Phi, psi and omega in degrees: 000135182277163179298324181293317180293327177294317179297320179295315179297319177296319179295318179295316179298315179298316179297319179295317178297318179296319179298313181297315178297319178296319178295318179295317179295319179296318179295319178297318178296316180297317180297315181296318179296314180293322178297317177296321178293320178295319180295315178296322179295325179298316178297311179299313186302322184304313183274317181298322185258016175297336180265023184301331181280357182268173179292160179304322180293320179292320178298319179296316178297321179297312179298322179294321178297318178294318180297319179296318178297321178293320178299318179293337183259015184305318180294321179292320179297315179294320179297319179294317179298312179297319179297319178295321176296320179295320178300315179300317179296317180294324180289327179286340184291152175245127347282163180285129176267093185301323181297317179293321178297313180296321178295317179293319177299322178297320179291326177295315179299321180297316179294319178298318180293324177297316177297312181300319178299317179294318179296316179297319179296322178296321179293317180297314179299316178298316184295331181295339181267001183263159173285162178304321179294319178292322177298321178297320178294321178296316179299319177300318178296319178292322176295322177299321177296316179299316179296321179297315180295322179297315179296321180296323179291328182287339181288000000 
């Protein structure tokens, strides 16, 4: 075998290895991205589709009520996101300032509770306009969401 054919075989082998590694990395990235989307869809789906047993018009009204509550809570959502980023930064710092972490966590919980309160109020307001049978279907959907979240935490 000549030196040139050895170089060609090495180049082909190197190219093949790079291709295989790139394909494996790409597949892993795609799987991780899709898994993250499925997990995020699960969280969204739980509340958005809690009204799945209702009529299309009622489901639309329910989603609109939730969207309005989220719009009203935009500042709280941003405060919670920023607070979580700050907690991560504080935990990475040397030394850890436990008091600052706890204070920031308290503000994150407060923002989360404000959002949750608005969402719960939107659900209650929406439910007051439903018939007893429709309210029962909504409650079943909300219980299904609770069960879904419980199963997700257990995994």
